[in-house]
Structures are given as C-alpha cells and as structure tokens.
Backbone and ligand atoms as CSV (ligand in chain L), in Angstrom:
chain,resi,resn,atom,element,x,y,z
A,1,GLN,N,N,-20.110,-132.955,32.137
A,1,GLN,CA,C,-20.347,-131.879,31.179
A,1,GLN,C,C,-19.077,-131.561,30.374
A,2,PHE,N,N,-17.945,-131.466,31.106
A,2,PHE,CA,C,-16.654,-131.297,30.419
A,2,PHE,C,C,-15.818,-132.538,30.683
A,3,GLN,N,N,-15.153,-133.025,29.645
A,3,GLN,CA,C,-14.386,-134.265,29.758
A,3,GLN,C,C,-13.174,-134.096,30.670
A,4,LYS,N,N,-12.494,-132.936,30.514
A,4,LYS,CA,C,-11.285,-132.695,31.297
A,4,LYS,C,C,-11.305,-131.254,31.796
A,5,PRO,N,N,-10.580,-130.978,32.907
A,5,PRO,CA,C,-10.527,-129.600,33.404
A,5,PRO,C,C,-10.105,-128.612,32.326
A,6,GLY,N,N,-9.150,-129.021,31.492
A,6,GLY,CA,C,-8.676,-128.131,30.434
A,6,GLY,C,C,-9.797,-127.714,29.487
A,7,ASP,N,N,-10.758,-128.592,29.291
A,7,ASP,CA,C,-11.893,-128.263,28.413
A,7,ASP,C,C,-12.757,-127.169,29.041
A,8,ALA,N,N,-12.974,-127.272,30.357
A,8,ALA,CA,C,-13.769,-126.251,31.055
A,8,ALA,C,C,-13.047,-124.909,31.021
A,9,ILE,N,N,-11.740,-124.946,31.244
A,9,ILE,CA,C,-10.944,-123.707,31.241
A,9,ILE,C,C,-11.013,-123.045,29.871
A,10,GLU,N,N,-10.827,-123.843,28.819
A,10,GLU,CA,C,-10.870,-123.301,27.466
A,10,GLU,C,C,-12.249,-122.700,27.168
A,11,TYR,N,N,-13.273,-123.401,27.603
A,11,TYR,CA,C,-14.653,-122.934,27.360
A,11,TYR,C,C,-14.906,-121.609,28.070
A,12,ARG,N,N,-14.571,-121.531,29.367
A,12,ARG,CA,C,-14.900,-120.291,30.092
A,12,ARG,C,C,-14.048,-119.123,29.604
A,13,GLN,N,N,-12.767,-119.399,29.294
A,13,GLN,CA,C,-11.918,-118.306,28.808
A,13,GLN,C,C,-12.395,-117.824,27.442
A,14,SER,N,N,-12.814,-118.749,26.585
A,14,SER,CA,C,-13.339,-118.362,25.275
A,14,SER,C,C,-14.594,-117.515,25.430
A,15,GLY,N,N,-15.456,-117.913,26.354
A,15,GLY,CA,C,-16.691,-117.160,26.589
A,15,GLY,C,C,-16.387,-115.740,27.030
A,16,PHE,N,N,-15.458,-115.593,27.976
A,16,PHE,CA,C,-15.094,-114.241,28.434
A,16,PHE,C,C,-14.473,-113.432,27.287
A,17,THR,N,N,-13.700,-114.094,26.432
A,17,THR,CA,C,-13.100,-113.391,25.287
A,17,THR,C,C,-14.178,-112.873,24.340
A,18,ILE,N,N,-15.165,-113.694,24.050
A,18,ILE,CA,C,-16.272,-113.261,23.173
A,18,ILE,C,C,-17.018,-112.103,23.836
A,19,LEU,N,N,-17.306,-112.258,25.133
A,19,LEU,CA,C,-18.032,-111.214,25.866
A,19,LEU,C,C,-17.271,-109.886,25.803
A,20,ALA,N,N,-15.973,-109.941,26.087
A,20,ALA,CA,C,-15.159,-108.719,26.098
A,20,ALA,C,C,-15.064,-108.106,24.701
A,21,THR,N,N,-14.975,-108.952,23.689
A,21,THR,CA,C,-14.868,-108.459,22.305
A,21,THR,C,C,-16.101,-107.638,21.929
A,22,HIS,N,N,-17.266,-108.162,22.252
A,22,HIS,CA,C,-18.499,-107.464,21.859
A,22,HIS,C,C,-18.796,-106.286,22.783
A,23,PHE,N,N,-18.384,-106.406,24.052
A,23,PHE,CA,C,-18.517,-105.263,24.960
A,23,PHE,C,C,-17.648,-104.102,24.478
A,24,LYS,N,N,-16.427,-104.415,24.058
A,24,LYS,CA,C,-15.508,-103.380,23.595
A,24,LYS,C,C,-16.100,-102.617,22.404
A,25,ARG,N,N,-16.755,-103.342,21.508
A,25,ARG,CA,C,-17.336,-102.676,20.337
A,25,ARG,C,C,-18.398,-101.671,20.752
A,26,VAL,N,N,-19.201,-102.030,21.765
A,26,VAL,CA,C,-20.237,-101.106,22.242
A,26,VAL,C,C,-19.600,-99.974,23.046
A,27,SER,N,N,-18.610,-100.304,23.874
A,27,SER,CA,C,-18.025,-99.256,24.714
A,27,SER,C,C,-17.227,-98.260,23.868
A,28,MET,N,N,-16.656,-98.709,22.756
A,28,MET,CA,C,-15.987,-97.768,21.837
A,28,MET,C,C,-16.986,-96.746,21.288
A,29,MET,N,N,-18.183,-97.218,20.962
A,29,MET,CA,C,-19.233,-96.294,20.498
A,29,MET,C,C,-19.654,-95.352,21.622
A,30,ALA,N,N,-19.796,-95.904,22.823
A,30,ALA,CA,C,-20.241,-95.095,23.960
A,30,ALA,C,C,-19.218,-94.002,24.275
A,31,GLN,N,N,-17.949,-94.288,24.030
A,31,GLN,CA,C,-16.886,-93.314,24.294
A,31,GLN,C,C,-16.637,-92.390,23.106
A,32,GLY,N,N,-17.398,-92.571,22.029
A,32,GLY,CA,C,-17.223,-91.727,20.843
A,32,GLY,C,C,-15.967,-92.048,20.060
A,33,LYS,N,N,-15.380,-93.220,20.330
A,33,LYS,CA,C,-14.148,-93.599,19.609
A,33,LYS,C,C,-14.462,-94.252,18.270
A,34,THR,N,N,-15.677,-94.764,18.145
A,34,THR,CA,C,-16.184,-95.238,16.846
A,34,THR,C,C,-17.569,-94.626,16.687
A,35,PRO,N,N,-18.030,-94.476,15.442
A,35,PRO,CA,C,-19.332,-93.834,15.238
A,35,PRO,C,C,-20.465,-94.641,15.879
A,36,PHE,N,N,-21.436,-93.936,16.442
A,36,PHE,CA,C,-22.576,-94.624,17.033
A,36,PHE,C,C,-23.493,-95.152,15.934
A,37,ASP,N,N,-23.764,-96.443,16.002
A,37,ASP,CA,C,-24.661,-97.116,15.070
A,37,ASP,C,C,-25.574,-97.987,15.929
A,38,ALA,N,N,-26.831,-97.559,16.048
A,38,ALA,CA,C,-27.756,-98.215,16.981
A,38,ALA,C,C,-27.955,-99.687,16.642
A,39,LYS,N,N,-28.056,-99.984,15.352
A,39,LYS,CA,C,-28.297,-101.377,14.949
A,39,LYS,C,C,-27.106,-102.259,15.323
A,40,LEU,N,N,-25.907,-101.728,15.061
A,40,LEU,CA,C,-24.683,-102.461,15.384
A,40,LEU,C,C,-24.539,-102.640,16.901
A,41,ALA,N,N,-24.875,-101.600,17.642
A,41,ALA,CA,C,-24.798,-101.697,19.103
A,41,ALA,C,C,-25.698,-102.828,19.595
A,42,ALA,N,N,-26.917,-102.874,19.080
A,42,ALA,CA,C,-27.873,-103.902,19.529
A,42,ALA,C,C,-27.438,-105.298,19.085
A,43,GLU,N,N,-26.805,-105.397,17.914
A,43,GLU,CA,C,-26.288,-106.710,17.487
A,43,GLU,C,C,-25.207,-107.198,18.453
A,44,ASN,N,N,-24.370,-106.259,18.894
A,44,ASN,CA,C,-23.307,-106.637,19.833
A,44,ASN,C,C,-23.854,-106.998,21.209
A,45,THR,N,N,-24.832,-106.253,21.693
A,45,THR,CA,C,-25.376,-106.588,23.016
A,45,THR,C,C,-26.177,-107.884,22.962
A,46,ALA,N,N,-26.749,-108.203,21.808
A,46,ALA,CA,C,-27.452,-109.491,21.676
A,46,ALA,C,C,-26.465,-110.648,21.852
A,47,VAL,N,N,-25.272,-110.495,21.296
A,47,VAL,CA,C,-24.251,-111.528,21.489
A,47,VAL,C,C,-23.867,-111.599,22.971
A,48,MET,N,N,-23.701,-110.426,23.588
A,48,MET,CA,C,-23.359,-110.412,25.019
A,48,MET,C,C,-24.423,-111.137,25.852
A,49,MET,N,N,-25.699,-110.894,25.521
A,49,MET,CA,C,-26.794,-111.548,26.252
A,49,MET,C,C,-26.711,-113.071,26.127
A,50,ALA,N,N,-26.374,-113.507,24.926
A,50,ALA,CA,C,-26.324,-114.956,24.687
A,50,ALA,C,C,-25.145,-115.598,25.420
A,51,VAL,N,N,-24.075,-114.842,25.577
A,51,VAL,CA,C,-22.817,-115.432,26.054
A,51,VAL,C,C,-22.566,-115.212,27.547
A,52,ALA,N,N,-23.150,-114.130,28.120
A,52,ALA,CA,C,-22.743,-113.690,29.470
A,52,ALA,C,C,-22.779,-114.796,30.522
A,53,LYS,N,N,-23.804,-115.638,30.485
A,53,LYS,CA,C,-23.896,-116.615,31.569
A,53,LYS,C,C,-23.083,-117.888,31.313
A,54,LEU,N,N,-22.673,-118.093,30.079
A,54,LEU,CA,C,-22.059,-119.382,29.735
A,54,LEU,C,C,-20.780,-119.701,30.515
A,55,PRO,N,N,-19.854,-118.736,30.690
A,55,PRO,CA,C,-18.605,-119.108,31.372
A,55,PRO,C,C,-18.827,-119.660,32.777
A,56,PHE,N,N,-19.939,-119.238,33.404
A,56,PHE,CA,C,-20.160,-119.633,34.799
A,56,PHE,C,C,-20.646,-121.074,34.926
A,57,SER,N,N,-20.912,-121.715,33.800
A,57,SER,CA,C,-21.213,-123.154,33.815
A,57,SER,C,C,-19.918,-123.961,33.728
A,58,ALA,N,N,-18.789,-123.267,33.695
A,58,ALA,CA,C,-17.522,-123.944,33.396
A,58,ALA,C,C,-16.447,-123.660,34.447
A,59,PHE,N,N,-16.887,-123.582,35.712
A,59,PHE,CA,C,-15.937,-123.445,36.822
A,59,PHE,C,C,-16.071,-124.661,37.741
A,60,PRO,N,N,-15.849,-125.878,37.223
A,60,PRO,CA,C,-15.953,-127.043,38.100
A,60,PRO,C,C,-14.891,-126.988,39.195
A,61,GLU,N,N,-15.290,-127.436,40.389
A,61,GLU,CA,C,-14.370,-127.452,41.526
A,61,GLU,C,C,-13.106,-128.226,41.139
A,62,GLY,N,N,-11.968,-127.669,41.535
A,62,GLY,CA,C,-10.709,-128.377,41.282
A,62,GLY,C,C,-10.162,-128.231,39.872
A,63,SER,N,N,-10.823,-127.405,39.067
A,63,SER,CA,C,-10.394,-127.334,37.664
A,63,SER,C,C,-9.063,-126.619,37.484
A,64,THR,N,N,-8.571,-125.970,38.544
A,64,THR,CA,C,-7.273,-125.315,38.386
A,64,THR,C,C,-6.119,-126.179,38.899
A,65,THR,N,N,-6.464,-127.307,39.535
A,65,THR,CA,C,-5.411,-128.200,40.022
A,65,THR,C,C,-4.623,-128.746,38.841
A,66,GLY,N,N,-3.340,-128.420,38.827
A,66,GLY,CA,C,-2.508,-128.848,37.696
A,66,GLY,C,C,-2.698,-128.010,36.446
A,67,HIS,N,N,-3.616,-127.055,36.517
A,67,HIS,CA,C,-3.867,-126.149,35.389
A,67,HIS,C,C,-3.909,-124.731,35.917
A,68,PRO,N,N,-2.756,-124.153,36.238
A,68,PRO,CA,C,-2.796,-122.807,36.807
A,68,PRO,C,C,-3.420,-121.807,35.841
A,69,THR,N,N,-4.393,-121.062,36.344
A,69,THR,CA,C,-5.019,-119.989,35.567
A,69,THR,C,C,-5.123,-118.791,36.492
A,70,ALA,N,N,-5.754,-117.738,36.008
A,70,ALA,CA,C,-5.947,-116.549,36.839
A,70,ALA,C,C,-7.104,-116.731,37.832
A,71,ALA,N,N,-7.811,-117.842,37.735
A,71,ALA,CA,C,-8.963,-118.073,38.628
A,71,ALA,C,C,-8.481,-118.310,40.055
A,72,ARG,N,N,-8.941,-117.479,41.000
A,72,ARG,CA,C,-8.505,-117.603,42.392
A,72,ARG,C,C,-9.356,-118.633,43.143
A,73,ALA,N,N,-8.762,-119.213,44.186
A,73,ALA,CA,C,-9.452,-120.243,44.966
A,73,ALA,C,C,-10.742,-119.723,45.595
A,74,GLU,N,N,-10.832,-118.398,45.784
A,74,GLU,CA,C,-12.040,-117.801,46.378
A,74,GLU,C,C,-13.293,-118.082,45.545
A,75,ILE,N,N,-13.112,-118.356,44.268
A,75,ILE,CA,C,-14.268,-118.688,43.412
A,75,ILE,C,C,-15.041,-119.853,44.027
A,76,TRP,N,N,-14.318,-120.814,44.570
A,76,TRP,CA,C,-14.960,-122.006,45.131
A,76,TRP,C,C,-15.180,-121.861,46.630
A,77,LYS,N,N,-14.309,-121.105,47.314
A,77,LYS,CA,C,-14.485,-120.896,48.762
A,77,LYS,C,C,-15.672,-119.999,49.049
A,78,GLU,N,N,-15.919,-119.058,48.152
A,78,GLU,CA,C,-17.021,-118.096,48.322
A,78,GLU,C,C,-17.983,-118.261,47.151
A,79,ALA,N,N,-18.410,-119.498,46.948
A,79,ALA,CA,C,-19.188,-119.800,45.742
A,79,ALA,C,C,-20.459,-118.946,45.635
A,80,ASP,N,N,-21.114,-118.691,46.783
A,80,ASP,CA,C,-22.348,-117.882,46.727
A,80,ASP,C,C,-22.049,-116.459,46.293
A,81,LYS,N,N,-20.971,-115.898,46.845
A,81,LYS,CA,C,-20.606,-114.522,46.484
A,81,LYS,C,C,-20.162,-114.444,45.022
A,82,PHE,N,N,-19.454,-115.479,44.573
A,82,PHE,CA,C,-19.037,-115.513,43.169
A,82,PHE,C,C,-20.277,-115.566,42.268
A,83,ARG,N,N,-21.268,-116.383,42.669
A,83,ARG,CA,C,-22.498,-116.465,41.870
A,83,ARG,C,C,-23.216,-115.111,41.851
A,84,GLU,N,N,-23.267,-114.459,43.020
A,84,GLU,CA,C,-23.905,-113.127,43.067
A,84,GLU,C,C,-23.195,-112.148,42.135
A,85,ALA,N,N,-21.877,-112.197,42.144
A,85,ALA,CA,C,-21.109,-111.283,41.271
A,85,ALA,C,C,-21.392,-111.582,39.799
A,86,SER,N,N,-21.544,-112.854,39.479
A,86,SER,CA,C,-21.850,-113.216,38.081
A,86,SER,C,C,-23.253,-112.741,37.722
A,87,GLU,N,N,-24.184,-112.876,38.661
A,87,GLU,CA,C,-25.569,-112.443,38.382
A,87,GLU,C,C,-25.656,-110.932,38.236
A,88,LYS,N,N,-24.833,-110.218,39.012
A,88,LYS,CA,C,-24.771,-108.760,38.879
A,88,LYS,C,C,-24.332,-108.383,37.460
A,89,MET,N,N,-23.271,-109.024,36.987
A,89,MET,CA,C,-22.780,-108.731,35.636
A,89,MET,C,C,-23.866,-109.027,34.603
A,90,ILE,N,N,-24.531,-110.163,34.760
A,90,ILE,CA,C,-25.555,-110.548,33.784
A,90,ILE,C,C,-26.705,-109.531,33.780
A,91,SER,N,N,-27.074,-109.027,34.957
A,91,SER,CA,C,-28.159,-108.038,34.994
A,91,SER,C,C,-27.708,-106.698,34.416
A,92,GLU,N,N,-26.436,-106.359,34.581
A,92,GLU,CA,C,-25.916,-105.125,33.961
A,92,GLU,C,C,-25.880,-105.269,32.436
A,93,VAL,N,N,-25.541,-106.455,31.967
A,93,VAL,CA,C,-25.563,-106.706,30.518
A,93,VAL,C,C,-26.997,-106.577,29.993
A,94,ALA,N,N,-27.964,-107.051,30.757
A,94,ALA,CA,C,-29.372,-106.944,30.328
A,94,ALA,C,C,-29.787,-105.473,30.211
A,95,LYS,N,N,-29.304,-104.640,31.134
A,95,LYS,CA,C,-29.601,-103.190,31.053
A,95,LYS,C,C,-28.978,-102.581,29.798
A,96,LEU,N,N,-27.753,-102.994,29.515
A,96,LEU,CA,C,-27.075,-102.475,28.323
A,96,LEU,C,C,-27.814,-102.906,27.054
A,97,ASP,N,N,-28.266,-104.141,27.054
A,97,ASP,CA,C,-28.999,-104.645,25.887
A,97,ASP,C,C,-30.313,-103.870,25.706
A,98,ALA,N,N,-31.002,-103.589,26.814
A,98,ALA,CA,C,-32.257,-102.828,26.722
A,98,ALA,C,C,-31.977,-101.431,26.166
A,99,ALA,N,N,-30.909,-100.808,26.642
A,99,ALA,CA,C,-30.544,-99.465,26.170
A,99,ALA,C,C,-30.199,-99.495,24.686
A,100,ALA,N,N,-29.485,-100.540,24.265
A,100,ALA,CA,C,-29.087,-100.636,22.858
A,100,ALA,C,C,-30.303,-100.894,21.971
A,101,ARG,N,N,-31.215,-101.741,22.456
A,101,ARG,CA,C,-32.419,-102.007,21.661
A,101,ARG,C,C,-33.285,-100.758,21.544
A,102,ALA,N,N,-33.241,-99.906,22.584
A,102,ALA,CA,C,-33.975,-98.640,22.532
A,102,ALA,C,C,-33.230,-97.607,21.674
A,103,GLY,N,N,-31.986,-97.876,21.348
A,103,GLY,CA,C,-31.188,-96.957,20.537
A,103,GLY,C,C,-30.849,-95.668,21.267
A,104,ASN,N,N,-30.813,-95.740,22.601
A,104,ASN,CA,C,-30.609,-94.538,23.425
A,104,ASN,C,C,-29.150,-94.439,23.868
A,105,LEU,N,N,-28.397,-93.533,23.230
A,105,LEU,CA,C,-26.959,-93.450,23.491
A,105,LEU,C,C,-26.645,-93.047,24.935
A,106,ASP,N,N,-27.438,-92.143,25.511
A,106,ASP,CA,C,-27.185,-91.769,26.918
A,106,ASP,C,C,-27.348,-92.972,27.847
A,107,GLN,N,N,-28.401,-93.738,27.606
A,107,GLN,CA,C,-28.610,-94.960,28.413
A,107,GLN,C,C,-27.494,-95.973,28.164
A,108,ILE,N,N,-27.049,-96.060,26.931
A,108,ILE,CA,C,-25.955,-96.992,26.609
A,108,ILE,C,C,-24.693,-96.599,27.371
A,109,LYS,N,N,-24.389,-95.293,27.372
A,109,LYS,CA,C,-23.195,-94.820,28.093
A,109,LYS,C,C,-23.267,-95.201,29.564
A,110,ALA,N,N,-24.424,-94.971,30.190
A,110,ALA,CA,C,-24.583,-95.299,31.612
A,110,ALA,C,C,-24.430,-96.805,31.833
A,111,ALA,N,N,-25.050,-97.572,30.948
A,111,ALA,CA,C,-25.040,-99.028,31.134
A,111,ALA,C,C,-23.657,-99.627,30.850
A,112,VAL,N,N,-22.914,-99.009,29.938
A,112,VAL,CA,C,-21.528,-99.458,29.698
A,112,VAL,C,C,-20.723,-99.307,30.985
A,113,GLY,N,N,-20.940,-98.189,31.691
A,113,GLY,CA,C,-20.261,-97.989,32.967
A,113,GLY,C,C,-20.623,-99.081,33.966
A,114,GLY,N,N,-21.891,-99.438,34.012
A,114,GLY,CA,C,-22.354,-100.477,34.943
A,114,GLY,C,C,-21.765,-101.841,34.619
A,115,VAL,N,N,-21.720,-102.167,33.345
A,115,VAL,CA,C,-21.132,-103.459,32.955
A,115,VAL,C,C,-19.641,-103.471,33.304
A,116,GLY,N,N,-18.945,-102.382,32.956
A,116,GLY,CA,C,-17.506,-102.326,33.224
A,116,GLY,C,C,-17.209,-102.481,34.714
A,117,GLN,N,N,-18.020,-101.827,35.543
A,117,GLN,CA,C,-17.820,-101.949,36.996
A,117,GLN,C,C,-18.046,-103.382,37.465
A,118,SER,N,N,-19.044,-104.040,36.881
A,118,SER,CA,C,-19.336,-105.415,37.313
A,118,SER,C,C,-18.224,-106.378,36.849
A,119,CYS,N,N,-17.609,-106.112,35.714
A,119,CYS,CA,C,-16.442,-106.907,35.280
A,119,CYS,C,C,-15.312,-106.716,36.277
A,120,LYS,N,N,-15.050,-105.433,36.573
A,120,LYS,CA,C,-13.914,-105.099,37.417
A,120,LYS,C,C,-14.085,-105.640,38.833
A,121,ALA,N,N,-15.304,-105.524,39.367
A,121,ALA,CA,C,-15.552,-105.989,40.742
A,121,ALA,C,C,-15.213,-107.470,40.870
A,122,CYS,N,N,-15.619,-108.239,39.891
A,122,CYS,CA,C,-15.368,-109.679,39.929
A,122,CYS,C,C,-13.869,-109.964,39.749
A,123,HIS,N,N,-13.223,-109.237,38.839
A,123,HIS,CA,C,-11.783,-109.438,38.644
A,123,HIS,C,C,-11.010,-109.109,39.918
A,124,ASP,N,N,-11.398,-108.012,40.585
A,124,ASP,CA,C,-10.682,-107.599,41.800
A,124,ASP,C,C,-10.718,-108.696,42.859
A,125,SER,N,N,-11.849,-109.397,42.960
A,125,SER,CA,C,-11.987,-110.417,44.000
A,125,SER,C,C,-11.553,-111.801,43.565
A,126,TYR,N,N,-11.716,-112.115,42.297
A,126,TYR,CA,C,-11.622,-113.516,41.878
A,126,TYR,C,C,-10.600,-113.813,40.786
A,127,LYS,N,N,-9.923,-112.773,40.295
A,127,LYS,CA,C,-8.957,-113.006,39.219
A,127,LYS,C,C,-7.578,-112.531,39.646
A,128,ASP,N,N,-6.602,-113.412,39.543
A,128,ASP,CA,C,-5.227,-113.019,39.859
A,128,ASP,C,C,-4.731,-112.010,38.836
A,129,LYS,N,N,-3.964,-111.085,39.341
A,129,LYS,CA,C,-3.347,-110.120,38.425
A,129,LYS,C,C,-2.113,-110.768,37.811
A,130,HIS,N,N,-1.923,-110.532,36.564
A,130,HIS,CA,C,-0.707,-111.079,35.933
A,130,HIS,C,C,-0.241,-110.187,34.811
L,1,ASC,C1,C,-13.504,-104.527,29.317
L,1,ASC,C2,C,-12.882,-105.749,29.603
L,1,ASC,C3,C,-12.964,-105.957,30.927
L,1,ASC,C4,C,-13.681,-104.845,31.554
L,1,ASC,C5,C,-12.900,-104.198,32.640
L,1,ASC,C6,C,-13.662,-103.036,33.199
L,1,ASC,O1,O,-13.654,-104.028,28.218
L,1,ASC,O2,O,-12.315,-106.593,28.748
L,1,ASC,O3,O,-12.510,-106.966,31.591
L,1,ASC,O4,O,-13.948,-103.937,30.473
L,1,ASC,O5,O,-11.684,-103.766,32.145
L,1,ASC,O6,O,-12.925,-102.435,34.216
C-alpha cells in the first residue's frame, strides 16, 4: 500500500493535520472565538468525517524503525486497544458531524468536548511528548 515507511508516516501525519485543522475551525466556533456559522461548521465536520479514519490505514508495523516519530511502540504492542481508541475518536467525530448538520450549537459544544477527549486519550497512551 505504501512504498516506503516514510510514505506511510507522511500520509498519517498529513491526515492528522487536516483533521486537526478542521476540528479547530469548529471548536473555535463552539468556544465563541469565531462567529457561529452552521453551514461552515457542517462543511468542516464533513471533511473530518472523510479524513478521520484514513491515518489508521498508515501505521504499518515497523514503520518507525529508522524513522523516529512521536508514534509509541504501544501502537503495535496493543494493536487492539489502539484500534478501539481510533474507533472511539471516529464515533465522536460522527456525533459532532450530526450536531453540525442539525445546526445545534449546544450539541456541537458537547460533541467538540467528546472529540477533544478522544484525541487526548489516544495521545496520552500512544504519542510521545515532545
Ligand atoms: C485539537 C488538537 C488535538 C486535540 C487535543 C485535545 O484541537 O489538535 O490534538 O484538540 O489537543 O486535547
């Protein structure tokens, strides 16, 4: 699927960057730091829906050998738990997307919290601090 480990790393990091970029736009609205625009919120969550699962196709075993990244070895040692954590994030993103499509700011605020927690939970276990 990926020619070299570096290709997988670039792909998954790019995916997380896109995800975080569009999440930030929605969370800024949820925090009242930018004006709430229901259509814009839903456009951003649609991108999140499309992208959320993609990085998890790009964690081939051994891909950090010779390519140090923030990815911890536990990703592969606890592959089932890592998959569960990824599925949790994806389901939280789906809730946020539903809230945005409904144009419900209170639901969006709650769902932004859920997505943020699911990002953080995975980082705490599987991402080196740097
Ligand atoms: C973000 C972002 C994350 C999460 C995390 C939540 O906006 O880029 O990685 O939220 O900080 O705790």
